[in-house]
C-alpha positions as CSV (number, residue, x, y, z in Angstrom):
1,X,113.9,40.9,-112.9
2,X,113.8,41.1,-109.1
3,X,112.5,44.3,-107.8
4,X,115.5,44.9,-105.6
5,X,118.2,43.5,-108.0
6,X,121.2,45.6,-107.1
7,X,122.9,44.7,-110.4
8,X,119.9,46.0,-112.3
9,X,120.0,49.3,-110.4
10,X,123.7,49.6,-111.0
11,X,123.1,49.2,-114.7
12,X,120.9,52.3,-114.9
13,X,122.5,55.4,-116.4
14,X,124.6,57.5,-114.1
15,X,122.6,60.7,-114.6
16,X,119.4,58.8,-114.0
17,X,120.7,58.6,-110.4
18,X,121.7,62.3,-110.6
19,X,118.0,63.1,-111.1
20,X,117.0,60.7,-108.3
21,X,119.5,62.2,-105.9
22,X,118.2,65.7,-106.6
23,X,114.6,64.6,-106.0
24,X,115.5,62.7,-102.9
25,X,117.4,65.8,-101.7
26,X,114.3,68.0,-102.2
27,X,112.2,65.5,-100.3
28,X,114.8,65.4,-97.5
29,X,114.8,69.2,-97.5
30,X,111.1,69.2,-96.8
31,X,111.8,67.0,-93.7
32,X,114.7,69.3,-92.7
33,X,112.3,72.2,-92.6
34,X,110.2,70.3,-90.1
35,X,113.4,69.7,-88.0
36,X,114.4,73.4,-88.2
37,X,111.1,74.6,-87.0
38,X,110.3,72.0,-84.3
39,X,113.7,71.0,-82.8
40,X,114.4,74.3,-81.0
41,X,110.9,74.4,-79.7
42,X,111.1,70.9,-78.2
43,X,108.5,69.5,-80.5
44,X,108.4,66.0,-82.0
45,X,109.6,65.8,-85.6
46,X,107.4,62.8,-86.3
47,X,104.0,63.8,-85.0
48,X,101.8,65.6,-85.7
49,X,101.9,65.6,-89.5
50,X,102.8,68.9,-91.2
51,X,100.4,71.7,-90.6
52,X,100.2,75.5,-90.9
53,X,101.6,77.2,-87.8
54,X,99.1,80.0,-88.2
55,X,95.8,78.1,-88.5
56,X,96.8,74.5,-87.7
57,X,95.5,73.4,-91.1
58,X,96.7,69.8,-91.7
59,X,98.6,69.9,-95.0
60,X,97.5,67.0,-97.3
61,X,100.2,65.1,-99.2
62,X,99.3,66.7,-102.6
63,X,100.0,70.1,-101.1
64,X,103.3,69.0,-99.6
65,X,105.3,68.5,-102.7
66,X,108.8,70.0,-102.4
67,X,109.5,73.1,-104.4
68,X,106.3,72.7,-106.5
69,X,103.8,73.4,-103.7
70,X,105.5,76.6,-102.5
71,X,105.6,78.0,-106.1
72,X,102.0,76.9,-106.8
73,X,100.6,78.5,-103.7
74,X,102.9,81.6,-104.1
75,X,104.3,81.2,-100.7
76,X,100.9,81.2,-98.8
77,X,98.9,78.7,-96.8
78,X,96.2,77.1,-98.9
79,X,93.7,77.4,-96.0
80,X,94.2,80.8,-94.3
81,X,96.5,82.6,-96.8
82,X,99.2,83.3,-94.2
83,X,102.6,83.7,-95.7
84,X,104.9,80.7,-95.8
85,X,108.6,81.7,-95.3
86,X,110.8,81.6,-98.3
87,X,113.2,79.7,-96.2
88,X,111.1,76.5,-96.8
89,X,111.7,76.8,-100.6
90,X,115.4,77.6,-100.1
91,X,116.1,74.7,-97.8
92,X,114.4,72.2,-100.2
93,X,116.3,73.6,-103.2
94,X,119.6,73.8,-101.3
95,X,119.3,70.2,-100.0
96,X,118.4,69.0,-103.5
97,X,121.5,70.6,-104.9
98,X,123.7,69.2,-102.1
99,X,122.5,65.7,-102.8
100,X,123.1,66.2,-106.5
101,X,126.6,67.5,-105.8
102,X,127.4,64.6,-103.6
103,X,126.3,62.1,-106.3
104,X,128.2,63.9,-109.1
105,X,131.4,64.1,-107.0
106,X,131.4,60.8,-105.2
107,X,128.8,58.6,-106.9
108,X,131.2,57.0,-109.3
109,X,133.6,56.3,-106.5
110,X,131.1,54.9,-104.1
111,X,127.3,55.4,-103.9
112,X,127.4,54.7,-100.2
113,X,130.0,57.3,-99.6
114,X,127.8,59.8,-101.5
115,X,124.8,58.9,-99.2
116,X,126.9,59.3,-96.1
117,X,128.0,62.8,-97.2
118,X,124.3,63.6,-97.9
119,X,123.4,62.6,-94.3
120,X,126.2,64.8,-92.9
121,X,125.4,67.8,-95.0
122,X,121.7,67.5,-94.1
123,X,122.8,67.8,-90.5
124,X,124.8,71.0,-91.5
125,X,121.7,72.5,-93.0
126,X,119.6,72.0,-89.9
127,X,122.3,73.2,-87.6
128,X,123.0,76.3,-89.7
129,X,119.4,77.5,-89.9
130,X,118.6,76.8,-86.2
131,X,121.8,78.4,-85.0
132,X,121.2,81.5,-87.1
133,X,117.7,81.9,-85.6
134,X,118.0,80.6,-82.1
135,X,121.8,80.6,-81.4
136,X,121.8,77.0,-80.4
137,X,122.7,73.7,-82.1
138,X,120.4,70.9,-80.7
139,X,122.0,67.8,-79.2
140,X,120.0,65.7,-81.6
141,X,122.3,67.1,-84.3
142,X,125.6,67.2,-82.4
143,X,125.5,64.2,-80.0
144,X,123.4,62.3,-82.5
145,X,125.9,63.2,-85.2
146,X,128.8,61.8,-83.2
147,X,127.0,58.4,-82.9
148,X,125.9,58.3,-86.6
149,X,129.3,59.4,-87.7
150,X,131.0,56.6,-85.8
151,X,128.5,54.0,-87.2
152,X,129.0,55.3,-90.7
153,X,132.7,55.1,-90.3
154,X,132.3,51.4,-89.5
155,X,129.9,50.8,-92.4
156,X,131.8,52.9,-95.1
157,X,135.6,52.8,-94.4
158,X,136.1,54.9,-97.6
159,X,134.7,57.8,-95.5
160,X,138.2,58.1,-94.0
161,X,140.1,56.6,-96.9
162,X,140.7,53.5,-94.9
163,X,141.1,49.9,-96.1
164,X,139.3,48.3,-93.1
165,X,136.5,49.1,-90.8
166,X,138.8,49.0,-87.8
167,X,141.1,51.6,-89.2
168,X,138.2,53.8,-90.2
169,X,136.8,53.6,-86.6
170,X,140.2,54.6,-85.3
171,X,140.2,57.7,-87.5
172,X,136.6,58.5,-86.4
173,X,137.5,58.2,-82.8
174,X,140.6,60.4,-83.2
175,X,138.5,62.9,-85.1
176,X,136.0,63.1,-82.2
177,X,138.8,63.5,-79.7
178,X,140.6,66.2,-81.7
179,X,137.5,68.0,-82.8
180,X,135.8,68.1,-79.4
181,X,139.0,68.5,-77.4
182,X,140.5,71.3,-79.6
183,X,137.3,73.4,-79.5
184,X,136.7,72.8,-75.8
185,X,140.3,74.0,-75.1
186,X,139.6,77.1,-77.1
187,X,136.3,77.6,-75.3
188,X,137.9,77.4,-71.9
189,X,140.8,79.6,-72.9
190,X,138.4,82.1,-74.5
191,X,136.2,82.1,-71.3
192,X,139.3,82.7,-69.2
193,X,140.7,85.5,-71.4
194,X,137.5,87.0,-72.9
195,X,134.6,85.7,-70.8
196,X,134.1,89.1,-69.1
197,X,134.6,92.6,-70.3
198,X,135.6,95.2,-67.8
199,X,134.6,98.9,-68.4
200,X,136.6,101.5,-66.4
201,X,134.4,104.6,-66.1
202,X,135.1,108.1,-65.0
203,X,134.5,108.7,-61.3
204,X,130.8,109.3,-60.6
205,X,129.5,107.8,-63.8
206,X,125.8,107.1,-63.9
207,X,124.8,103.8,-65.4
208,X,121.2,103.3,-66.4
209,X,119.4,100.0,-66.7
210,X,116.2,100.1,-68.7
211,X,113.8,97.3,-69.7
212,X,115.8,96.6,-72.9
213,X,119.3,97.8,-72.6
214,X,122.3,98.8,-70.4
215,X,123.2,102.5,-71.0
216,X,126.8,103.5,-70.5
217,X,128.0,107.1,-71.1
218,X,129.1,106.5,-74.7
219,X,127.2,103.4,-75.7
220,X,124.0,101.4,-75.3
221,X,124.2,97.6,-75.1
222,X,121.0,95.6,-75.6
223,X,120.5,92.8,-73.0
224,X,120.2,90.3,-75.8
225,X,123.9,91.0,-76.7
226,X,124.9,90.3,-73.1
227,X,122.8,87.4,-71.8
228,X,123.3,84.1,-73.7
229,X,122.9,81.9,-70.6
230,X,121.0,82.1,-67.3
231,X,124.4,82.3,-65.5
232,X,125.6,85.4,-67.4
233,X,125.7,88.5,-65.1
234,X,126.4,92.2,-65.1
235,X,128.3,93.0,-61.9
236,X,129.3,96.3,-60.4
237,X,129.9,98.0,-57.0
238,X,127.8,101.1,-56.8
239,X,128.2,104.2,-54.7
240,X,124.5,104.8,-55.0
241,X,121.6,102.8,-56.6
242,X,118.2,104.4,-57.2
243,X,115.1,102.3,-57.8
244,X,111.6,103.7,-58.4
245,X,110.8,103.4,-54.6
246,X,114.1,103.1,-52.7
247,X,117.8,104.0,-52.7
248,X,121.0,102.1,-51.7
249,X,124.5,103.3,-51.0
250,X,127.8,101.6,-51.3
251,X,126.2,98.3,-52.5
252,X,127.1,95.4,-54.8
253,X,124.8,95.0,-57.7
254,X,124.4,91.9,-59.8
255,X,122.0,91.4,-62.7
256,X,121.3,88.1,-64.5
257,X,118.4,87.3,-66.8
258,X,116.4,85.9,-63.9
259,X,117.5,87.8,-60.8
260,X,118.6,91.3,-59.7
261,X,120.6,91.5,-56.4
262,X,121.4,94.8,-54.7
263,X,123.2,94.2,-51.4
264,X,121.2,91.7,-49.5
265,X,117.9,92.3,-51.4
266,X,116.8,90.4,-54.4
267,X,114.2,91.3,-57.1
268,X,112.6,89.9,-60.3
269,X,114.2,92.0,-63.1
270,X,110.9,92.0,-65.0
271,X,109.4,94.0,-62.1
272,X,112.1,96.6,-62.1
273,X,111.6,98.6,-65.3
274,X,114.3,101.2,-64.5
275,X,117.2,101.7,-62.2
276,X,120.3,103.9,-62.0
277,X,123.6,103.3,-60.4
278,X,126.7,105.5,-59.9
279,X,129.9,103.6,-60.3
280,X,133.4,103.8,-61.8
281,X,133.7,100.2,-63.0
282,X,131.3,97.6,-64.5
283,X,131.8,94.0,-65.6
284,X,129.6,92.6,-68.4
285,X,129.6,89.0,-69.8
286,X,131.1,88.1,-73.1
287,X,131.2,84.7,-74.8
288,X,134.0,83.4,-77.0
289,X,132.2,80.3,-78.3
290,X,129.3,78.1,-77.3
291,X,129.5,74.5,-76.0
292,X,127.2,73.5,-78.8
293,X,130.1,74.3,-81.1
294,X,132.3,71.9,-79.2
295,X,129.9,69.0,-79.8
296,X,129.3,70.1,-83.3
297,X,133.0,69.9,-84.1
298,X,133.2,66.5,-82.5
299,X,130.4,65.3,-84.8
300,X,132.3,66.6,-87.8
301,X,135.4,64.7,-86.6
302,X,133.4,61.5,-86.3
303,X,132.5,61.7,-90.0
304,X,135.5,63.4,-91.5
305,X,138.5,62.8,-89.2
306,X,141.0,65.0,-87.3
307,X,142.4,66.8,-90.4
308,X,139.0,68.1,-91.3
309,X,138.4,69.4,-87.8
310,X,141.6,71.4,-87.8
311,X,140.9,72.7,-91.3
312,X,137.3,73.6,-90.4
313,X,138.5,75.5,-87.3
314,X,141.1,77.5,-89.2
315,X,138.9,78.2,-92.3
316,X,135.8,79.1,-90.2
317,X,137.9,81.6,-88.2
318,X,139.0,83.2,-91.5
319,X,135.4,83.3,-92.7
320,X,134.1,84.8,-89.4
321,X,136.8,87.5,-89.4
322,X,136.1,88.4,-93.1
323,X,132.3,88.6,-92.5
324,X,132.9,90.6,-89.3
325,X,135.2,93.1,-91.0
326,X,132.7,93.4,-93.9
327,X,129.8,94.2,-91.6
328,X,131.8,96.8,-89.7
329,X,132.8,98.4,-93.0
330,X,129.1,98.5,-93.9
331,X,128.2,100.2,-90.6
332,X,126.6,97.0,-89.1
333,X,129.0,96.5,-86.2
334,X,126.2,95.3,-83.9
335,X,125.4,92.5,-86.4
336,X,128.9,91.2,-86.3
337,X,128.7,90.6,-82.6
338,X,125.4,88.6,-82.9
339,X,126.4,86.1,-85.7
340,X,126.6,82.5,-84.4
341,X,129.8,80.5,-85.1
342,X,128.1,77.2,-86.1
343,X,127.3,78.2,-89.7
344,X,130.9,79.1,-90.3
345,X,132.0,75.7,-89.0
346,X,129.4,74.0,-91.2
347,X,130.5,75.9,-94.3
348,X,134.1,75.2,-93.7
349,X,133.5,71.5,-93.2
350,X,131.3,71.4,-96.4
351,X,134.1,73.1,-98.3
352,X,136.5,70.4,-97.0
353,X,134.1,67.7,-98.5
354,X,133.7,69.4,-101.9
355,X,137.3,70.3,-102.5
356,X,139.1,71.6,-99.5
357,X,140.8,68.3,-98.7
358,X,142.2,68.0,-102.3
359,X,143.3,71.6,-102.2
360,X,145.2,71.1,-98.9
361,X,146.7,67.8,-100.3
362,X,147.9,69.6,-103.5
363,X,149.3,72.5,-101.5
364,X,151.3,70.2,-99.2
365,X,152.5,67.9,-102.0
366,X,156.3,68.0,-102.6
367,X,157.3,70.0,-105.6
């Protein structure tokens, strides 16, 4: 028997491949952990080989076995004993279960379709964990996903339920256009309508800027909740401004993450630990959605088509609203304003793959 005889592989029991897909998923999960750690830090995902971030111990292959190693070492580095995040175990197990689910649901229909969904969902895992920790979705995932989705649509027309590669490519291109265009339109509209928040204050209100937060009369807003981009700015016109060594009157004040401007003078914000301003109005930045979400939705459209992008947008909005309300009810209002939107989109698109499309089709079917 030839080593790569496809007919022989196809004759193997279905659940032999179920086990293989789970194992392959766990191995892929180990690689995804590398991507999650290195991508937002601008590091190569290829070199150097896996090592401990605490002591730089080069991890040998026999201590880099998915799931098993983390349990065997009890979540600690074999060299220095530093803790290894439980996230590593979770990502490996989650990816293994995702691969298994794709095979069980789509393997009988088309092994190649199951593999493509595994690739897409692996991207979702990386995007979700990076977005939760760093509030970004790397271009390697979004722009790279658009390219890979377009190529997969050509290679596996069943991805779009198409009979030919040409028709599948049309669906992929339409998905990119609708996904990216729709979210970009919402982004621009949101920026126009909600990109800034204006606080009207009682006459003579004192606003205090400390090293970590903006203090208004009835609330304190950490800078991390205001500054997402370098261009974000707090703007006001002050009757008086007091610094540690000087004062200003009737002056415009503008604060960004990198620059403080008072009238014609500019300062490094890191060198101004405290200032007070008297004003009756202040404008602070507010973001509706990030541009990474636009590219992320375009990538989803490349793989799944325009219907999936619309479903993902609507369902992710419902999820986000539900989580936000739940956090507010639990007294965690500040958490609700800091949750990135990418994970909701990823979950909604994954739901579409594993049953959402069939539920929508059944709901819209004539009775």
